[in-house]
N, C-alpha and C positions, 0 to 999 in steps of 0.2 A: 847169565851173563851181562855183566854193565855197559858196556860202552857197544851197542849196534853199529853193524857196520854194512850200506847199503850196497845188496848183491846188484843193482842195476844202478849206476848213478844218474840225479835228475839233472843235466845241464841247462844251468842258464848263460849262456854267453856275452859278452861284453864288445861292443865295437870298438878299435882303437880310435875312431872317428867321432864317438859321441859318446856321452855318458851314460845314456839310456839304453835298459836290456834289450838285446836283440838276441832272439831265438831263430835256432836254425834247425833244420831237418835237413838232413843230405840222402838223396834218392839215388840210388845207383842202380843201372839199367844198362841189360848183356843179355847175351844169349849163347854166350860161350863159357863151358862148363869151367875150362882152365882160368877164365879172366876172372867170372865169379870167386872162385879161390885165391885166386891173387891179391882181387880185392879184399878179402877176408885177411885175410896175413896183412897187407898192407897198411889197413885202417886199425888190424887190433895192434900192431906195432906202437903205434901211439895214441891208444886207447881212445880212440874217434869210433862211437858206433854209427851206422849206416841205415837204412832199411830200401827195400825193394817191394814194389807195389806188384812182382811176380810170383806166385806161388806153384806148388808141386803141382804140375798138371800129367793126368794119366798116362798120357804117350810118351812122356818125356825119358830120355834114355837112362839107364844106371848111372850113365856119370853126371848127368844134371841134375839126378836127384841127391846124388853123393854131395853135388856142388852146393846145393838148394839149403840141406841139411846144416851145412856149418853158416848160415847167414839167420842171424838170431830174430831178426823183423823184417818180415817179409807177408806179401800180400795183404796190406794195410788198405783198406779203402779210406782211412782217416788223413790220409796224406793231400789230396786234395781240397779237404774241408779245410786242413789248418791254415792254408792259404786265405781265407776270408777272415784271420784275425789279424788286426794290426801289428806289427812291431814282429812277425813271423816271417821268417825268410826261408824256401826251398829252392837249395841247391842242388842243381843236377851233376851228374857224375856218370861218368863211364870208362871205359879202359884208356882210352886217349885223352882223359884230362885229368885221371884220378890222381895223379901226382901233384897236378897243379892246385888242386881241390885240398889236398892234406898240406901242402906248404902254406896256402892260405889260410886254413884252420889255425896250422899252428903260429904263422907269424900275425894273424890278427885276434890269438887269443881264443877263438871259437872254444865253444864247450856246448853238446849237441844234445837237442831234446832226444827223448824216447817216446813211444807209443803212452806208457804210463803216467807222462805228463801231458801228453795232449789231451787226455780225455779229461784234464782238470781245465786247459786251457780252453775245450769247446765246451766245456759246462754253460757257462752262462750264455752260452752262443744257440744252443738248439736244443737243451734238454727239455723233454714235455712228459707229461702222461703216455707210459707205453700200456702196462697193463696184458703185455703179452707173453705167452711161454714159448722160449726157443729147446730145441733138442738138441742133444749132444751122443752119438753113437758112433760107434769104429767102423761102423758100415755106413756111414753116411757122407757126406759131399759139401764141401765147403763152398760151393757154387751154387747148392741148394738156398732156399729163404729161411729152412731151420724153424720152421713153424708147426710141424707136425712130426710124429716118430718116424713116418716115410719119405719127408723131406729132411733130415736130421742135418745138422751142419756136424762136421768130423773131429773138428782139431780145438786145442786149447788155445790156439792162436787165433783162431776166427771169434772165438769168443772173447779173446784180449782185445784185439783190434777191432772190433763190431762197438760204436755208440750206442748204449741200452737207454730204454727212457726209464722215468720214475715208476717204479712198482715192476717192473718184468721179473720173469723167472726164469732163470737158466735150470735147465735139468738134464743130469749125465745119466746117460742108462746103465741099469743097473748090473753088475756082473761083469764089468767092461773096464779098462786100464786106457787111461789117458795121460800120454807123456806131456811131460812139460810142467809150470808153471800156472796159477790163477792171477790174475790182478784182477780184482775185484774194483767194481763203480757202485758210486754212493748212488740212495737213494735221497729222499728227505722224508719228514716227520710226517708218520702215517702211510708212507708210499715205500717201502725197502724196497730194493733190488732182492732178489732171493736167489740162492745159488743150491740145488738141493738135485733128486734124483727122479728117475721115474720107473715103473716095470718091476718083474719081480727080479731076485736073488740078494746076495751079497751088495755091500753099500759099492757103488760107484770107487774107483780107488784114483786118483791123482799124484801121480809120482814124477819127480823130475831128473830120475837118475839115468842113466845110459845102461843098456843090456848087456852084457858081457858073456853070455853063456855061451856063444860059439866056440867051437877050439881054433877056428880061424881067427879070433878076436886078440888073440896072444901067441907073442912072437917070443921063441927062447933067446935068452941075448947073454946065458951065464949058467954057470953050475945051479941048478934049481932057482935060476931067476928069469923071470916072464915080464915081458913090457906089452901094454895094450894102448894104441893109439886112438882109441873113441876120440869124437871130434868134440870134446868138453872144451868150452869155453873157461872154467872157472876150476880152483882147484879142487881136487878130491878129498871128502873128507871121511868117507867110509867105503868099505866094501862090504857088501851083507851077502850071505851064502844061503841059498834055499829059503828063500824069504825067513832068513830069521831062524829057522829052525837048526842050521848049523852054526848059527851065531854069525860073525863077523872077524875081518882081518884086523889086523893091530897095526897103527899109522906109526910112523918114526919121522925125524925132520929131514933127516940126512942119507943118502944112499948107503953110506958107510957104516951107518948102523943097520942094516941090512942082513949082512951073511950071517948063515947059521940058525936063523930062526924063521921055522915054517909059519907061514899064511902072515910074514910085517909084510907092510907093503909102507912106500914112499911116492908121493905125487913130486915129480922135477916141473917146477914150472917152464923151463927152458925148452924142454921138449913138448909139454903138453901133452905128458906120457906119465903114463903108471907104472911101477915095477914091483911085483910081487913075487916072493919067494915060496914057492910051491915045489914039492917032490916029484910031481909031473904037471902037465897042463892042465891049470885049473879047471876049465870046462870038460875034463872027462874026472874031474872030482866032484863038482857039485851041478846040479842041475840046473839052478838059477845064480845068476852072481848080477849084483846090481850094483853099480858104480855112483856113489852120491855126492853129488855137487854142492857146492857154495853157492847155495841158493835158498831162499825161504820158498815154502811148496805155496802161501798164499801170503802176497805182497800186498798188504792193505794200509800203509802210510798215508795219513792225511784222508783219508774215507770216513763215510758216516752214515746210519741206515740202512745195515748191512745184515741179510739174515742167511747164515749157514748152516742145513740142515741134511743128514744124514750121509755125510760125505768120508772116504777114507783116505788120508793121507798119510805117505809114507814116504821115505827114502830122501830126505832133506837134507844136506850136512850143515844147513845155518839153522833157521828156526820152522817149525811147523806152519803157524803163521805168525807173522809178526810185523810190526810197523809201527811209527807212533804218531799223535795229534787224532785220535781217532773217537769215536762217539755212536751212540745209539747202534753198537752191535748184540746182536742174537748168535752164539754157536751152540748148538742143541744137537745131540744124538750124531756125531761126531767120532771116529777113530784117528788117533795120528800115533805113529809109531816108527823107531830106527830114525832118530832126528839127532841131527848135531855131526861134531868131530871136524869141521873146517875152522883155520885161525882166525880167531878174530882180533886179535894182537898176540905181540913178546913183551912180557916185562921184561924190566933191564937187569933180569940173568938170565935172561935169553930162554927163558922158559914160553911154549905157546898156551896162550890161554884159548878155549875155544866155544864157538857157538855151541848152540843146543840147548833150547827150551821147546815145546810142543808149542805150546800156547802164550805168546807175550805180549803187553800193551807197555808200550814205552812212552814216557811224556806224558802228554795231555792225553789224559782217558775219562771218559766218562759215560753213565747209564750204558754198562755191559753187561749181558748174561751168558754165563759160560753153564750149560747144564747136560747132566744126562750122557756127557763125552765118556770115552775110554781111552787112556793115553799111557803108554808105556815103551820102554826102550828108550830115552832121552838122555842124552850125555850130560846137561843140566838139570832144570826144572822142567816139570811137565807142566806146571802152569804158574807162571808169576806177572804181576804190574810192577815196574819198578821206573826209576828215573833218576838222572842228574841235573836236569834241563831246570834253569833259573825261571823260578815263577811257575813252572808246572803244578798243574791239579791234577790231581787223580780222583775221583769220586762216583760213588753209586755205582759199584763194580761187586758181582755176585757168582760167586764159586758156589756151584751145590748139584750133589747126586752125582758125581763123576766118580770114575773108579780109574786110580793109578798105580801102576805098581813097574818095579825095575828102572826108576828113574834115580837120580843123585838126589834131587830134592822132590818132594811131591808137590810143595809150593812155596815160593821164594817172593819176599819184598822188601824192597827200602827204597827210600824216596830220599834225593838230597837234593843241592842247589838252591841257591838265595832265595827267599818267598816263597818257597814249594808248599803245598800245601796237600794234606789227604783227608777225605771224609767219606764216611759211611761204605767200608771193604768189608765183605761177608764171606765167607769160608765154609760151608755146612754141611754138614749130611753126606760129604764124601766117604769113600773107603779108599784108605791109601796104606800100599804093602810095599814090602821090601824093597827100602831106599837103598841104593848103593849094591844093589843086587843085580844089576843092569848092567850092558855093556861096556859103559864107558868106564867105570869106577876103577876097574885095574889097568885102565891106560894111564889115567891122570896123574900128574906130578903131585895134586893137592887133593886125595882121597877123601872127601869130609862130610859123609853122608850126612843126611837129617830128613825128615818128613816134613818138618818146617825149618825154613833159613831165614832170620830176619837179620840183613845185614843193617851196617850202620845207618839208622835214619834220622836226620835233623830236621825234617818236616815238620811243621805243626800236623798233627795227628789227633783226628776226632772220630771216635766210632768204628773201631777196629773190631769184629768178632770174629773168632774162630770157637764154633761150637757145634755139637751133634756129631762128630768126626768118629770114624775109626782108623786108628794107627797099629797096624802088625808089623813087625822087624826092621830092624835099620840094621846096618853096617857098623854105623858109628855113635848117631846117637837119635834123639826123639825131637829135639828141637832145639836150637841154637839162636841165641840172642847175642849182637852184637855191640849195644849200647843202650844206656838206660832210657828208650822211649816207651817202655815198656807198661808206663801206669796208663798209656793209652788201650792198652789191648784187654778186653774181655774172653776171656777161654770158660766154658761153661760145657758138661755133659759131654766131653770127649772121653773115648775110651781109647786105653794104651796096652797094648801087648807086645812090647820090647823087652823080654828076660834078658836080665844080663847086661843091659846097656845102660848110658846116662839116659834120664829123662830129660835132663837139659844141659847146657853148655852155656856159661856165659862170659861175655867178654866186656871188662867195665871200660868203656871206651865214654868221653863224653858226647854229649849231643851237640854243642856247640862250637866252634872252632877248630873243627875236626879237620885233619891231617888227614886226607883220603888216599890212601893208595892202591895197595891189591892186599883187599879184606882176607882172599883164601886164606894168607899166612897172619899169626899172633900180629898184630901192630905194635912193631917196636919202638915208636916214638912214644906210644900212651902206656908201657908198659903190663899189658892184659894182666889180670891176678890168676896165676894159675888153680887157687886155691878154689876160688869162685867158679872157674872153667871147667874142674872137676867137680862137677855137682852131683848132687845126689841121683843114685839111681831108680828103677821102677822097682826095684825089692823093697827099698828104704826111702820111699817119693819126700820128697820135700813140697811142700804145702807152701806153697809163696802167698802170703798176705800182712795187708801193711808194711810200712816202713819203708825203706829204701830200694829194697828187692820184693815189694809186692807188686803183683800182677791185680788188675781191677777186681775179677774174679778168677778165681782158680778151682772149679769143683769139678776135679775130673777123677775117672774111674781107670785103676790101676792093676792091673793081670799078670801073674807070675806065668799062667801058664802060656803056650805058643799056642797059636789059631788050631 
């Protein structure tokens, strides 16, 4: 998708009495579960985040645990440290002054910082070489020091809220599941922060979804209609059954579209609830039900010098790894699946364009390596670097040795914005299967599967290589080009096995003065040439050489046989 929407706003507030930026942190304190829940509701109504330093304790009542589960930012040791930074204000809130704080925030135009931005504020104040290993386990304790498997931390919340040193390593226990999303911290050149695993077993799982596998999670509210009120903070984009073995539900935009359609669902914002059509209690039909929220699983905007190695990311309704303005990133040996489904924006026809890239680098992105990963069941692209940011530079990005299947696109690229530039992009030795055979294809209003999706590109582009890859099966076509930037592409030694489908669909748009709107449809303004769009099939491949339609190199292997 093209216009990423931040899942947690990074707020920078301005005082009405001064022109200088004023960063605000709201700290709420209470030991009354009902007061905490009331605060969550009150602050959410005006879209103002707050934090609590209090985490869940072992002897807490069920009511307190339930109340705290609804607080997004809690047990955060960085609150007191924030106060040392000039211009940052900590505002204390409690049940007695909560309405007053909200009123001030609205009248004075507050927009409030949250932990992902706190780390950047603190970075110049206290970051130093760490070189330590921190361990995370389901059996751990967030009050421990985290420096050994025996004293491991328990939660992603603890990982996100702890200021790491350069060259620190965070190790998640293999074979275990960690609920929530990861907010990585930057290292520095030669001293990256590493997120990886320890122990034996399958890769540790990070998932921000809600488990709705209990029959008590579902209440019957109509004929074959069930309601679930898990404490979701964001839109639900997908419901996955039996960890994907039974597929997923089908999302509609309005409740009136539900009747008569088994396993169709709708997210109703006003209720903060999901409505699902099912002939009986869904938890009696499926052993596992995961509600995927509108969150990136890893939120890495404005980060650099990070390594992710050997993690399994699943059930995020935005992107698997998403964020702009990144550099010196390595992603290797990771699994990413069941991504997307939440609304990115609505077009002027009222159709919802949805999130759903496995790994996305947006805007400025440089010196990146993604290798030996497996990515499947993505609504949109498994892998992509893209941008419409003015002056953005994307360079030295390598995607190699990855295995991709059941995504609408295996790899997507486009770059727009005045003075944008792209250089040295390499997509090599990847195995890409079954473009368009994933969960999202049948749900899209614009099914247009292809292994290589190259939307309109107006950026100055040099050194773009597609080589040594294998492409097997597709629902629509092998490769789609939306305008004539292709002389910058070098394609060589790729193998295509996509019988009975077009190898290439070409949309003849200009590369300058482009009126960019919704590239998922044909461009009515520039009158795409249907004769060119319906290009040659694999059975009669068109070898593009020289002239107006020539790729720089097109030494491809074409096979009629299925794999």
